[in-house]
All heavy atoms as atom14 arrays in JSON, in Angstrom:
{
  "sequence": "MDRLARNLEDLRRVVRELTGKGVAVESHKENLKFTGEDSRMNTLLLSMLGAVAEFE",
  "atom14_mask": [
    [1, 1, 1, 1, 1, 1, 1, 1, 0, 0, 0, 0, 0, 0],
    [1, 1, 1, 1, 1, 1, 1, 1, 0, 0, 0, 0, 0, 0],
    [1, 1, 1, 1, 1, 1, 1, 1, 1, 1, 1, 0, 0, 0],
    [1, 1, 1, 1, 1, 1, 1, 1, 0, 0, 0, 0, 0, 0],
    [1, 1, 1, 1, 1, 0, 0, 0, 0, 0, 0, 0, 0, 0],
    [1, 1, 1, 1, 1, 1, 1, 1, 1, 1, 1, 0, 0, 0],
    [1, 1, 1, 1, 1, 1, 1, 1, 0, 0, 0, 0, 0, 0],
    [1, 1, 1, 1, 1, 1, 1, 1, 0, 0, 0, 0, 0, 0],
    [1, 1, 1, 1, 1, 1, 1, 1, 1, 0, 0, 0, 0, 0],
    [1, 1, 1, 1, 1, 1, 1, 1, 0, 0, 0, 0, 0, 0],
    [1, 1, 1, 1, 1, 1, 1, 1, 0, 0, 0, 0, 0, 0],
    [1, 1, 1, 1, 1, 1, 1, 1, 1, 1, 1, 0, 0, 0],
    [1, 1, 1, 1, 1, 1, 1, 1, 1, 1, 1, 0, 0, 0],
    [1, 1, 1, 1, 1, 1, 1, 0, 0, 0, 0, 0, 0, 0],
    [1, 1, 1, 1, 1, 1, 1, 0, 0, 0, 0, 0, 0, 0],
    [1, 1, 1, 1, 1, 1, 1, 1, 1, 1, 1, 0, 0, 0],
    [1, 1, 1, 1, 1, 1, 1, 1, 1, 0, 0, 0, 0, 0],
    [1, 1, 1, 1, 1, 1, 1, 1, 0, 0, 0, 0, 0, 0],
    [1, 1, 1, 1, 1, 1, 1, 0, 0, 0, 0, 0, 0, 0],
    [1, 1, 1, 1, 0, 0, 0, 0, 0, 0, 0, 0, 0, 0],
    [1, 1, 1, 1, 1, 1, 1, 1, 1, 0, 0, 0, 0, 0],
    [1, 1, 1, 1, 0, 0, 0, 0, 0, 0, 0, 0, 0, 0],
    [1, 1, 1, 1, 1, 1, 1, 0, 0, 0, 0, 0, 0, 0],
    [1, 1, 1, 1, 1, 0, 0, 0, 0, 0, 0, 0, 0, 0],
    [1, 1, 1, 1, 1, 1, 1, 0, 0, 0, 0, 0, 0, 0],
    [1, 1, 1, 1, 1, 1, 1, 1, 1, 0, 0, 0, 0, 0],
    [1, 1, 1, 1, 1, 1, 0, 0, 0, 0, 0, 0, 0, 0],
    [1, 1, 1, 1, 1, 1, 1, 1, 1, 1, 0, 0, 0, 0],
    [1, 1, 1, 1, 1, 1, 1, 1, 1, 0, 0, 0, 0, 0],
    [1, 1, 1, 1, 1, 1, 1, 1, 1, 0, 0, 0, 0, 0],
    [1, 1, 1, 1, 1, 1, 1, 1, 0, 0, 0, 0, 0, 0],
    [1, 1, 1, 1, 1, 1, 1, 1, 0, 0, 0, 0, 0, 0],
    [1, 1, 1, 1, 1, 1, 1, 1, 1, 0, 0, 0, 0, 0],
    [1, 1, 1, 1, 1, 1, 1, 1, 1, 1, 1, 0, 0, 0],
    [1, 1, 1, 1, 1, 1, 1, 0, 0, 0, 0, 0, 0, 0],
    [1, 1, 1, 1, 0, 0, 0, 0, 0, 0, 0, 0, 0, 0],
    [1, 1, 1, 1, 1, 1, 1, 1, 1, 0, 0, 0, 0, 0],
    [1, 1, 1, 1, 1, 1, 1, 1, 0, 0, 0, 0, 0, 0],
    [1, 1, 1, 1, 1, 1, 0, 0, 0, 0, 0, 0, 0, 0],
    [1, 1, 1, 1, 1, 1, 1, 1, 1, 1, 1, 0, 0, 0],
    [1, 1, 1, 1, 1, 1, 1, 1, 0, 0, 0, 0, 0, 0],
    [1, 1, 1, 1, 1, 1, 1, 1, 0, 0, 0, 0, 0, 0],
    [1, 1, 1, 1, 1, 1, 1, 0, 0, 0, 0, 0, 0, 0],
    [1, 1, 1, 1, 1, 1, 1, 1, 0, 0, 0, 0, 0, 0],
    [1, 1, 1, 1, 1, 1, 1, 1, 0, 0, 0, 0, 0, 0],
    [1, 1, 1, 1, 1, 1, 1, 1, 0, 0, 0, 0, 0, 0],
    [1, 1, 1, 1, 1, 1, 0, 0, 0, 0, 0, 0, 0, 0],
    [1, 1, 1, 1, 1, 1, 1, 1, 0, 0, 0, 0, 0, 0],
    [1, 1, 1, 1, 1, 1, 1, 1, 0, 0, 0, 0, 0, 0],
    [1, 1, 1, 1, 0, 0, 0, 0, 0, 0, 0, 0, 0, 0],
    [1, 1, 1, 1, 1, 0, 0, 0, 0, 0, 0, 0, 0, 0],
    [1, 1, 1, 1, 1, 1, 1, 0, 0, 0, 0, 0, 0, 0],
    [1, 1, 1, 1, 1, 0, 0, 0, 0, 0, 0, 0, 0, 0],
    [1, 1, 1, 1, 1, 1, 1, 1, 1, 0, 0, 0, 0, 0],
    [1, 1, 1, 1, 1, 1, 1, 1, 1, 1, 1, 0, 0, 0],
    [1, 1, 1, 1, 1, 1, 1, 1, 1, 0, 0, 0, 0, 0]
  ],
  "atom14_positions": [
    [[-3.55, 2.14, 18.75], [-3.74, 0.97, 17.93], [-5.15, 1.06, 17.33], [-5.26, 0.53, 16.15], [-3.74, -0.2, 18.84], [-2.28, -0.58, 19.38], [-1.36, -1.13, 17.98], [0.12, -1.2, 18.77], [0.0, 0.0, 0.0], [0.0, 0.0, 0.0], [0.0, 0.0, 0.0], [0.0, 0.0, 0.0], [0.0, 0.0, 0.0], [0.0, 0.0, 0.0]],
    [[-6.1, 1.64, 17.89], [-7.44, 1.74, 17.31], [-7.51, 2.61, 16.13], [-8.38, 2.4, 15.24], [-8.52, 2.1, 18.28], [-8.19, 3.52, 18.9], [-7.13, 4.04, 18.8], [-9.21, 4.11, 19.35], [0.0, 0.0, 0.0], [0.0, 0.0, 0.0], [0.0, 0.0, 0.0], [0.0, 0.0, 0.0], [0.0, 0.0, 0.0], [0.0, 0.0, 0.0]],
    [[-6.5, 3.46, 15.81], [-6.63, 4.23, 14.62], [-5.81, 3.54, 13.49], [-5.85, 4.0, 12.43], [-5.97, 5.64, 14.97], [-6.78, 6.3, 15.97], [-6.45, 7.78, 16.09], [-7.23, 8.19, 17.24], [-8.0, 9.36, 17.13], [-8.23, 9.77, 15.94], [-8.75, 9.76, 18.15], [0.0, 0.0, 0.0], [0.0, 0.0, 0.0], [0.0, 0.0, 0.0]],
    [[-5.08, 2.59, 13.72], [-4.28, 1.8, 12.72], [-5.15, 0.9, 12.02], [-4.83, 0.65, 10.85], [-3.07, 1.17, 13.49], [-2.16, 0.35, 12.48], [-1.46, 1.45, 11.58], [-1.15, -0.19, 13.31], [0.0, 0.0, 0.0], [0.0, 0.0, 0.0], [0.0, 0.0, 0.0], [0.0, 0.0, 0.0], [0.0, 0.0, 0.0], [0.0, 0.0, 0.0]],
    [[-6.14, 0.3, 12.57], [-7.06, -0.75, 11.93], [-8.47, -0.63, 12.46], [-8.69, -0.15, 13.39], [-6.29, -2.06, 12.24], [0.0, 0.0, 0.0], [0.0, 0.0, 0.0], [0.0, 0.0, 0.0], [0.0, 0.0, 0.0], [0.0, 0.0, 0.0], [0.0, 0.0, 0.0], [0.0, 0.0, 0.0], [0.0, 0.0, 0.0], [0.0, 0.0, 0.0]],
    [[-9.27, -1.42, 11.67], [-10.71, -1.25, 11.98], [-11.19, -2.42, 13.01], [-12.05, -2.19, 13.79], [-11.53, -1.51, 10.83], [-11.42, -0.46, 9.78], [-12.26, -0.85, 8.57], [-12.23, 0.25, 7.56], [-13.24, 0.83, 7.07], [-14.42, 0.41, 7.35], [-13.09, 1.72, 6.23], [0.0, 0.0, 0.0], [0.0, 0.0, 0.0], [0.0, 0.0, 0.0]],
    [[-10.31, -3.45, 13.01], [-10.68, -4.52, 13.94], [-9.31, -5.35, 14.27], [-8.37, -5.07, 13.67], [-11.75, -5.49, 13.51], [-11.53, -6.12, 12.08], [-10.32, -6.48, 11.84], [-12.48, -6.15, 11.24], [0.0, 0.0, 0.0], [0.0, 0.0, 0.0], [0.0, 0.0, 0.0], [0.0, 0.0, 0.0], [0.0, 0.0, 0.0], [0.0, 0.0, 0.0]],
    [[-9.5, -6.31, 15.13], [-8.35, -7.21, 15.44], [-7.71, -7.86, 14.3], [-6.47, -7.84, 14.17], [-8.73, -8.11, 16.55], [-7.54, -9.19, 17.01], [-6.41, -8.31, 17.53], [-8.16, -9.99, 18.05], [0.0, 0.0, 0.0], [0.0, 0.0, 0.0], [0.0, 0.0, 0.0], [0.0, 0.0, 0.0], [0.0, 0.0, 0.0], [0.0, 0.0, 0.0]],
    [[-8.45, -8.42, 13.5], [-7.9, -9.16, 12.32], [-7.2, -8.23, 11.34], [-6.14, -8.5, 10.9], [-9.11, -9.77, 11.54], [-8.69, -10.7, 10.38], [-9.86, -11.3, 9.72], [-10.89, -11.61, 10.4], [-9.62, -11.59, 8.43], [0.0, 0.0, 0.0], [0.0, 0.0, 0.0], [0.0, 0.0, 0.0], [0.0, 0.0, 0.0], [0.0, 0.0, 0.0]],
    [[-7.71, -7.01, 11.11], [-7.06, -6.13, 10.34], [-5.78, -5.54, 11.05], [-4.81, -5.28, 10.23], [-8.02, -4.85, 10.03], [-7.65, -3.9, 8.99], [-6.96, -4.41, 8.05], [-7.96, -2.74, 9.12], [0.0, 0.0, 0.0], [0.0, 0.0, 0.0], [0.0, 0.0, 0.0], [0.0, 0.0, 0.0], [0.0, 0.0, 0.0], [0.0, 0.0, 0.0]],
    [[-5.75, -5.32, 12.26], [-4.65, -4.8, 12.95], [-3.47, -5.88, 12.91], [-2.31, -5.49, 12.46], [-4.87, -4.59, 14.41], [-3.67, -4.25, 15.37], [-3.29, -2.89, 14.91], [-4.18, -4.24, 16.83], [0.0, 0.0, 0.0], [0.0, 0.0, 0.0], [0.0, 0.0, 0.0], [0.0, 0.0, 0.0], [0.0, 0.0, 0.0], [0.0, 0.0, 0.0]],
    [[-3.77, -7.17, 13.09], [-2.73, -8.14, 13.04], [-2.21, -8.21, 11.58], [-0.96, -8.38, 11.34], [-3.31, -9.4, 13.44], [-3.58, -9.37, 14.96], [-4.12, -10.72, 15.56], [-2.95, -11.56, 15.69], [-3.0, -12.88, 15.91], [-4.15, -13.37, 16.19], [-1.84, -13.65, 16.05], [0.0, 0.0, 0.0], [0.0, 0.0, 0.0], [0.0, 0.0, 0.0]],
    [[-3.09, -8.04, 10.52], [-2.7, -8.15, 9.12], [-1.73, -6.9, 8.87], [-0.67, -7.09, 8.25], [-3.79, -8.12, 8.26], [-3.44, -8.24, 6.77], [-4.67, -8.04, 5.89], [-5.3, -6.88, 6.12], [-4.94, -5.53, 5.77], [-3.84, -5.38, 5.03], [-5.74, -4.5, 5.97], [0.0, 0.0, 0.0], [0.0, 0.0, 0.0], [0.0, 0.0, 0.0]],
    [[-2.1, -5.71, 9.23], [-1.4, -4.5, 8.93], [-0.05, -4.6, 9.57], [0.98, -4.41, 9.06], [-2.07, -3.28, 9.49], [-1.15, -2.11, 9.52], [-3.29, -2.97, 8.63], [0.0, 0.0, 0.0], [0.0, 0.0, 0.0], [0.0, 0.0, 0.0], [0.0, 0.0, 0.0], [0.0, 0.0, 0.0], [0.0, 0.0, 0.0], [0.0, 0.0, 0.0]],
    [[0.13, -5.04, 10.98], [1.36, -5.14, 11.63], [2.25, -6.21, 10.98], [3.56, -6.02, 10.72], [1.23, -5.41, 13.09], [2.47, -5.85, 13.86], [0.5, -4.3, 13.82], [0.0, 0.0, 0.0], [0.0, 0.0, 0.0], [0.0, 0.0, 0.0], [0.0, 0.0, 0.0], [0.0, 0.0, 0.0], [0.0, 0.0, 0.0], [0.0, 0.0, 0.0]],
    [[1.57, -7.35, 10.59], [2.27, -8.43, 9.82], [2.92, -7.92, 8.5], [4.12, -8.12, 8.29], [1.48, -9.71, 9.67], [2.14, -10.88, 9.12], [1.31, -12.05, 9.17], [0.03, -11.81, 8.68], [-1.17, -11.85, 9.37], [-1.14, -12.16, 10.66], [-2.36, -11.68, 8.86], [0.0, 0.0, 0.0], [0.0, 0.0, 0.0], [0.0, 0.0, 0.0]],
    [[2.16, -7.17, 7.71], [2.67, -6.65, 6.41], [3.75, -5.64, 6.69], [4.7, -5.67, 5.94], [1.49, -5.94, 5.72], [0.54, -6.97, 5.14], [-0.59, -6.28, 4.41], [-0.66, -5.04, 4.25], [-1.49, -6.98, 3.94], [0.0, 0.0, 0.0], [0.0, 0.0, 0.0], [0.0, 0.0, 0.0], [0.0, 0.0, 0.0], [0.0, 0.0, 0.0]],
    [[3.61, -4.77, 7.66], [4.61, -3.73, 7.92], [5.93, -4.34, 8.43], [6.98, -3.98, 7.88], [4.11, -2.68, 8.89], [3.02, -1.72, 8.32], [2.51, -0.83, 9.48], [3.64, -0.85, 7.14], [0.0, 0.0, 0.0], [0.0, 0.0, 0.0], [0.0, 0.0, 0.0], [0.0, 0.0, 0.0], [0.0, 0.0, 0.0], [0.0, 0.0, 0.0]],
    [[5.83, -5.25, 9.26], [7.04, -5.79, 9.89], [7.73, -6.73, 8.86], [8.9, -6.95, 8.84], [6.74, -6.68, 11.18], [5.83, -7.64, 10.96], [6.33, -5.7, 12.28], [0.0, 0.0, 0.0], [0.0, 0.0, 0.0], [0.0, 0.0, 0.0], [0.0, 0.0, 0.0], [0.0, 0.0, 0.0], [0.0, 0.0, 0.0], [0.0, 0.0, 0.0]],
    [[6.92, -7.34, 7.98], [7.39, -8.1, 6.82], [8.32, -7.36, 5.78], [9.24, -7.83, 5.15], [0.0, 0.0, 0.0], [0.0, 0.0, 0.0], [0.0, 0.0, 0.0], [0.0, 0.0, 0.0], [0.0, 0.0, 0.0], [0.0, 0.0, 0.0], [0.0, 0.0, 0.0], [0.0, 0.0, 0.0], [0.0, 0.0, 0.0], [0.0, 0.0, 0.0]],
    [[8.0, -6.0, 5.79], [8.78, -5.06, 4.87], [9.93, -4.47, 5.64], [10.59, -3.53, 5.13], [7.87, -3.92, 4.45], [6.71, -4.58, 3.39], [5.8, -3.45, 2.98], [4.8, -4.07, 2.09], [3.86, -3.14, 1.57], [0.0, 0.0, 0.0], [0.0, 0.0, 0.0], [0.0, 0.0, 0.0], [0.0, 0.0, 0.0], [0.0, 0.0, 0.0]],
    [[10.14, -4.9, 6.86], [11.26, -4.46, 7.61], [10.83, -3.15, 8.54], [11.8, -2.44, 9.1], [0.0, 0.0, 0.0], [0.0, 0.0, 0.0], [0.0, 0.0, 0.0], [0.0, 0.0, 0.0], [0.0, 0.0, 0.0], [0.0, 0.0, 0.0], [0.0, 0.0, 0.0], [0.0, 0.0, 0.0], [0.0, 0.0, 0.0], [0.0, 0.0, 0.0]],
    [[9.51, -2.75, 8.57], [9.24, -1.69, 9.37], [8.86, -2.12, 10.8], [8.2, -2.95, 11.01], [7.97, -0.99, 8.72], [7.5, 0.2, 9.58], [8.26, -0.64, 7.26], [0.0, 0.0, 0.0], [0.0, 0.0, 0.0], [0.0, 0.0, 0.0], [0.0, 0.0, 0.0], [0.0, 0.0, 0.0], [0.0, 0.0, 0.0], [0.0, 0.0, 0.0]],
    [[9.32, -1.35, 11.75], [9.01, -1.53, 13.14], [7.8, -0.8, 13.54], [7.72, 0.36, 13.13], [10.2, -1.22, 14.15], [0.0, 0.0, 0.0], [0.0, 0.0, 0.0], [0.0, 0.0, 0.0], [0.0, 0.0, 0.0], [0.0, 0.0, 0.0], [0.0, 0.0, 0.0], [0.0, 0.0, 0.0], [0.0, 0.0, 0.0], [0.0, 0.0, 0.0]],
    [[6.81, -1.41, 14.11], [5.61, -0.77, 14.54], [5.72, -0.46, 16.14], [5.87, -1.51, 16.86], [4.24, -1.58, 14.15], [3.14, -0.93, 14.67], [4.33, -1.97, 12.75], [0.0, 0.0, 0.0], [0.0, 0.0, 0.0], [0.0, 0.0, 0.0], [0.0, 0.0, 0.0], [0.0, 0.0, 0.0], [0.0, 0.0, 0.0], [0.0, 0.0, 0.0]],
    [[5.63, 0.7, 16.42], [5.72, 1.05, 17.91], [4.52, 1.74, 18.46], [3.91, 2.48, 17.78], [6.89, 1.94, 18.13], [8.25, 1.43, 17.82], [9.35, 2.28, 18.24], [9.3, 2.83, 19.33], [10.32, 2.53, 17.44], [0.0, 0.0, 0.0], [0.0, 0.0, 0.0], [0.0, 0.0, 0.0], [0.0, 0.0, 0.0], [0.0, 0.0, 0.0]],
    [[4.14, 1.3, 19.63], [3.08, 2.02, 20.43], [3.58, 2.67, 21.54], [4.09, 2.07, 22.4], [2.07, 0.94, 20.81], [1.08, 1.58, 21.65], [0.0, 0.0, 0.0], [0.0, 0.0, 0.0], [0.0, 0.0, 0.0], [0.0, 0.0, 0.0], [0.0, 0.0, 0.0], [0.0, 0.0, 0.0], [0.0, 0.0, 0.0], [0.0, 0.0, 0.0]],
    [[3.74, 3.99, 21.5], [4.38, 4.66, 22.56], [3.55, 4.67, 23.86], [4.06, 4.62, 24.96], [4.7, 6.24, 22.11], [5.68, 6.36, 20.94], [6.94, 6.17, 21.19], [5.45, 6.41, 19.67], [7.58, 6.2, 20.09], [6.65, 6.28, 19.15], [0.0, 0.0, 0.0], [0.0, 0.0, 0.0], [0.0, 0.0, 0.0], [0.0, 0.0, 0.0]],
    [[2.26, 4.82, 23.75], [1.3, 4.8, 24.92], [1.57, 3.51, 25.58], [1.58, 3.51, 26.9], [-0.08, 4.91, 24.49], [-1.02, 4.99, 25.49], [-2.51, 5.11, 25.02], [-3.48, 5.17, 26.18], [-4.81, 5.3, 25.68], [0.0, 0.0, 0.0], [0.0, 0.0, 0.0], [0.0, 0.0, 0.0], [0.0, 0.0, 0.0], [0.0, 0.0, 0.0]],
    [[1.62, 2.41, 25.0], [1.75, 1.1, 25.74], [3.13, 0.65, 25.82], [3.56, -0.4, 26.42], [1.01, -0.05, 24.93], [-0.42, 0.23, 25.07], [-1.09, 1.1, 24.12], [-0.32, 1.55, 23.11], [-2.26, 1.46, 24.11], [0.0, 0.0, 0.0], [0.0, 0.0, 0.0], [0.0, 0.0, 0.0], [0.0, 0.0, 0.0], [0.0, 0.0, 0.0]],
    [[4.11, 1.4, 25.22], [5.57, 1.05, 25.31], [5.87, -0.18, 24.68], [6.51, -1.07, 25.33], [6.04, 1.24, 26.63], [7.57, 1.32, 26.68], [8.2, 1.77, 25.66], [8.26, 0.89, 27.75], [0.0, 0.0, 0.0], [0.0, 0.0, 0.0], [0.0, 0.0, 0.0], [0.0, 0.0, 0.0], [0.0, 0.0, 0.0], [0.0, 0.0, 0.0]],
    [[5.31, -0.53, 23.49], [5.55, -1.83, 22.81], [6.05, -1.55, 21.44], [5.83, -0.56, 20.78], [4.25, -2.52, 22.67], [3.52, -2.99, 23.9], [2.06, -3.5, 23.57], [4.19, -4.1, 24.61], [0.0, 0.0, 0.0], [0.0, 0.0, 0.0], [0.0, 0.0, 0.0], [0.0, 0.0, 0.0], [0.0, 0.0, 0.0], [0.0, 0.0, 0.0]],
    [[6.95, -2.6, 20.98], [7.52, -2.43, 19.63], [7.39, -3.78, 18.93], [7.77, -4.82, 19.52], [8.96, -2.03, 19.8], [9.65, -1.81, 18.51], [11.07, -1.39, 18.69], [11.68, -1.15, 17.42], [13.19, -0.57, 17.61], [0.0, 0.0, 0.0], [0.0, 0.0, 0.0], [0.0, 0.0, 0.0], [0.0, 0.0, 0.0], [0.0, 0.0, 0.0]],
    [[6.83, -3.81, 17.74], [6.73, -5.09, 17.07], [7.52, -4.98, 15.82], [7.57, -4.06, 14.95], [5.22, -5.21, 16.59], [4.27, -5.18, 17.75], [3.64, -3.94, 18.02], [4.05, -6.24, 18.52], [2.75, -3.91, 19.21], [3.2, -6.28, 19.51], [2.6, -5.15, 19.88], [0.0, 0.0, 0.0], [0.0, 0.0, 0.0], [0.0, 0.0, 0.0]],
    [[8.48, -5.97, 15.61], [9.47, -6.0, 14.61], [9.36, -7.2, 13.7], [10.12, -7.27, 12.79], [10.9, -6.13, 15.23], [11.0, -7.24, 15.94], [11.05, -4.77, 16.14], [0.0, 0.0, 0.0], [0.0, 0.0, 0.0], [0.0, 0.0, 0.0], [0.0, 0.0, 0.0], [0.0, 0.0, 0.0], [0.0, 0.0, 0.0], [0.0, 0.0, 0.0]],
    [[8.49, -8.14, 13.94], [8.36, -9.31, 13.15], [8.99, -10.51, 13.91], [8.81, -11.63, 13.52], [0.0, 0.0, 0.0], [0.0, 0.0, 0.0], [0.0, 0.0, 0.0], [0.0, 0.0, 0.0], [0.0, 0.0, 0.0], [0.0, 0.0, 0.0], [0.0, 0.0, 0.0], [0.0, 0.0, 0.0], [0.0, 0.0, 0.0], [0.0, 0.0, 0.0]],
    [[9.93, -10.22, 14.81], [10.56, -11.21, 15.6], [10.0, -11.17, 17.05], [10.85, -11.26, 17.99], [12.06, -11.08, 15.58], [12.64, -11.21, 14.18], [14.1, -10.92, 14.07], [14.77, -10.8, 15.22], [14.67, -10.89, 13.03], [0.0, 0.0, 0.0], [0.0, 0.0, 0.0], [0.0, 0.0, 0.0], [0.0, 0.0, 0.0], [0.0, 0.0, 0.0]],
    [[8.84, -10.98, 17.19], [8.15, -10.69, 18.47], [7.95, -12.04, 19.33], [7.76, -13.11, 18.68], [6.82, -10.01, 18.26], [6.95, -8.7, 17.55], [7.95, -8.0, 17.86], [6.17, -8.54, 16.6], [0.0, 0.0, 0.0], [0.0, 0.0, 0.0], [0.0, 0.0, 0.0], [0.0, 0.0, 0.0], [0.0, 0.0, 0.0], [0.0, 0.0, 0.0]],
    [[7.98, -11.85, 20.6], [7.74, -12.87, 21.56], [6.35, -13.18, 21.54], [5.4, -12.46, 21.04], [8.27, -12.52, 22.94], [7.39, -11.49, 23.41], [0.0, 0.0, 0.0], [0.0, 0.0, 0.0], [0.0, 0.0, 0.0], [0.0, 0.0, 0.0], [0.0, 0.0, 0.0], [0.0, 0.0, 0.0], [0.0, 0.0, 0.0], [0.0, 0.0, 0.0]],
    [[5.88, -14.41, 22.11], [4.52, -14.72, 22.22], [3.77, -13.7, 23.1], [2.56, -13.44, 22.9], [4.36, -16.08, 22.8], [4.86, -17.16, 21.88], [4.68, -18.56, 22.55], [5.15, -19.58, 21.6], [4.52, -20.36, 20.89], [3.25, -20.34, 21.0], [5.06, -21.25, 20.17], [0.0, 0.0, 0.0], [0.0, 0.0, 0.0], [0.0, 0.0, 0.0]],
    [[4.53, -13.1, 24.01], [3.98, -12.04, 24.99], [3.51, -10.84, 24.1], [2.37, -10.35, 24.3], [4.84, -11.71, 26.05], [4.13, -10.79, 27.06], [2.67, -11.33, 27.79], [3.4, -12.57, 29.03], [0.0, 0.0, 0.0], [0.0, 0.0, 0.0], [0.0, 0.0, 0.0], [0.0, 0.0, 0.0], [0.0, 0.0, 0.0], [0.0, 0.0, 0.0]],
    [[4.38, -10.37, 23.29], [3.99, -9.25, 22.46], [2.83, -9.55, 21.59], [1.98, -8.72, 21.32], [5.21, -8.9, 21.62], [6.13, -7.83, 22.28], [5.86, -7.54, 23.4], [7.11, -7.33, 21.59], [0.0, 0.0, 0.0], [0.0, 0.0, 0.0], [0.0, 0.0, 0.0], [0.0, 0.0, 0.0], [0.0, 0.0, 0.0], [0.0, 0.0, 0.0]],
    [[2.82, -10.74, 21.04], [1.68, -11.08, 20.12], [0.4, -11.13, 20.92], [-0.61, -10.69, 20.45], [1.95, -12.59, 19.51], [3.19, -12.5, 18.81], [0.73, -12.97, 18.61], [0.0, 0.0, 0.0], [0.0, 0.0, 0.0], [0.0, 0.0, 0.0], [0.0, 0.0, 0.0], [0.0, 0.0, 0.0], [0.0, 0.0, 0.0], [0.0, 0.0, 0.0]],
    [[0.42, -11.61, 22.19], [-0.7, -11.74, 23.02], [-1.14, -10.19, 23.39], [-2.29, -9.92, 23.35], [-0.46, -12.49, 24.4], [-1.47, -12.36, 25.51], [-2.75, -13.06, 24.87], [-0.99, -12.96, 26.69], [0.0, 0.0, 0.0], [0.0, 0.0, 0.0], [0.0, 0.0, 0.0], [0.0, 0.0, 0.0], [0.0, 0.0, 0.0], [0.0, 0.0, 0.0]],
    [[-0.18, -9.28, 23.64], [-0.52, -7.95, 24.08], [-1.12, -7.32, 22.91], [-2.06, -6.44, 23.0], [0.73, -7.24, 24.62], [1.13, -7.64, 25.93], [2.55, -7.02, 26.23], [0.25, -7.32, 26.91], [0.0, 0.0, 0.0], [0.0, 0.0, 0.0], [0.0, 0.0, 0.0], [0.0, 0.0, 0.0], [0.0, 0.0, 0.0], [0.0, 0.0, 0.0]],
    [[-0.64, -7.39, 21.6], [-1.05, -6.9, 20.38], [-2.59, -7.32, 20.21], [-3.44, -6.55, 19.99], [-0.31, -7.15, 19.19], [-0.88, -6.71, 17.93], [-0.87, -5.2, 17.84], [-0.08, -7.44, 16.77], [0.0, 0.0, 0.0], [0.0, 0.0, 0.0], [0.0, 0.0, 0.0], [0.0, 0.0, 0.0], [0.0, 0.0, 0.0], [0.0, 0.0, 0.0]],
    [[-2.77, -8.64, 20.54], [-4.19, -9.17, 20.41], [-5.18, -8.62, 21.36], [-6.3, -8.27, 21.0], [-4.19, -10.62, 20.42], [-3.36, -11.11, 19.39], [0.0, 0.0, 0.0], [0.0, 0.0, 0.0], [0.0, 0.0, 0.0], [0.0, 0.0, 0.0], [0.0, 0.0, 0.0], [0.0, 0.0, 0.0], [0.0, 0.0, 0.0], [0.0, 0.0, 0.0]],
    [[-4.76, -8.38, 22.65], [-5.46, -7.81, 23.64], [-5.83, -6.44, 23.36], [-6.99, -5.91, 23.5], [-4.91, -7.96, 24.99], [-4.85, -9.45, 25.35], [-3.99, -9.78, 26.97], [-4.8, -8.65, 28.07], [0.0, 0.0, 0.0], [0.0, 0.0, 0.0], [0.0, 0.0, 0.0], [0.0, 0.0, 0.0], [0.0, 0.0, 0.0], [0.0, 0.0, 0.0]],
    [[-4.83, -5.6, 22.94], [-4.98, -4.14, 22.75], [-5.97, -4.03, 21.55], [-6.79, -3.16, 21.53], [-3.74, -3.5, 22.49], [-2.72, -3.36, 23.64], [-1.42, -3.0, 23.22], [-3.35, -2.47, 24.58], [0.0, 0.0, 0.0], [0.0, 0.0, 0.0], [0.0, 0.0, 0.0], [0.0, 0.0, 0.0], [0.0, 0.0, 0.0], [0.0, 0.0, 0.0]],
    [[-5.86, -4.89, 20.52], [-6.65, -4.82, 19.33], [-8.09, -5.15, 19.69], [-9.04, -4.43, 19.21], [0.0, 0.0, 0.0], [0.0, 0.0, 0.0], [0.0, 0.0, 0.0], [0.0, 0.0, 0.0], [0.0, 0.0, 0.0], [0.0, 0.0, 0.0], [0.0, 0.0, 0.0], [0.0, 0.0, 0.0], [0.0, 0.0, 0.0], [0.0, 0.0, 0.0]],
    [[-8.29, -6.18, 20.55], [-9.62, -6.58, 20.88], [-10.33, -5.52, 21.65], [-11.56, -5.09, 21.52], [-9.55, -7.81, 21.81], [0.0, 0.0, 0.0], [0.0, 0.0, 0.0], [0.0, 0.0, 0.0], [0.0, 0.0, 0.0], [0.0, 0.0, 0.0], [0.0, 0.0, 0.0], [0.0, 0.0, 0.0], [0.0, 0.0, 0.0], [0.0, 0.0, 0.0]],
    [[-9.59, -4.9, 22.62], [-10.26, -3.73, 23.47], [-10.61, -2.58, 22.57], [-11.61, -1.98, 22.64], [-9.19, -3.37, 24.55], [-9.7, -2.03, 25.26], [-9.02, -4.45, 25.61], [0.0, 0.0, 0.0], [0.0, 0.0, 0.0], [0.0, 0.0, 0.0], [0.0, 0.0, 0.0], [0.0, 0.0, 0.0], [0.0, 0.0, 0.0], [0.0, 0.0, 0.0]],
    [[-9.7, -2.18, 21.62], [-9.98, -1.13, 20.73], [-11.12, -1.29, 19.84], [-11.86, -0.39, 19.56], [-8.76, -0.81, 19.92], [0.0, 0.0, 0.0], [0.0, 0.0, 0.0], [0.0, 0.0, 0.0], [0.0, 0.0, 0.0], [0.0, 0.0, 0.0], [0.0, 0.0, 0.0], [0.0, 0.0, 0.0], [0.0, 0.0, 0.0], [0.0, 0.0, 0.0]],
    [[-11.3, -2.61, 19.41], [-12.39, -2.93, 18.56], [-13.76, -2.71, 19.17], [-14.77, -2.34, 18.54], [-12.24, -4.44, 18.11], [-13.35, -4.88, 17.15], [-13.04, -6.33, 16.73], [-11.92, -6.8, 16.84], [-14.03, -6.93, 16.24], [0.0, 0.0, 0.0], [0.0, 0.0, 0.0], [0.0, 0.0, 0.0], [0.0, 0.0, 0.0], [0.0, 0.0, 0.0]],
    [[-13.77, -3.0, 20.52], [-15.02, -2.85, 21.29], [-15.29, -1.55, 22.02], [-16.27, -1.33, 22.51], [-15.09, -3.97, 22.34], [-15.33, -5.37, 21.74], [-14.33, -6.34, 21.56], [-16.71, -5.71, 21.32], [-14.49, -7.47, 21.03], [-16.99, -6.96, 20.75], [-15.81, -7.79, 20.53], [0.0, 0.0, 0.0], [0.0, 0.0, 0.0], [0.0, 0.0, 0.0]],
    [[-14.41, -0.6, 21.85], [-14.53, 0.76, 22.39], [-15.56, 1.46, 21.58], [-15.84, 1.35, 20.4], [-13.25, 1.5, 22.31], [-12.3, 1.09, 23.37], [-11.2, 2.0, 23.47], [-10.64, 2.64, 22.47], [-10.57, 2.21, 24.55], [0.0, 0.0, 0.0], [0.0, 0.0, 0.0], [0.0, 0.0, 0.0], [0.0, 0.0, 0.0], [0.0, 0.0, 0.0]]
  ]
}
């Protein structure tokens, strides 16, 4: 996730734009898939992973 965006805000924007175009974003390491119809738990996990990556 840290290579996809510079910070959490950018990551959420990129994922939202891609899923809006019908692209599924998958993280194999964390075994997560974002499709635009994500649960609140997936949104929380994306935010947590983005925040950790931002501070690394």
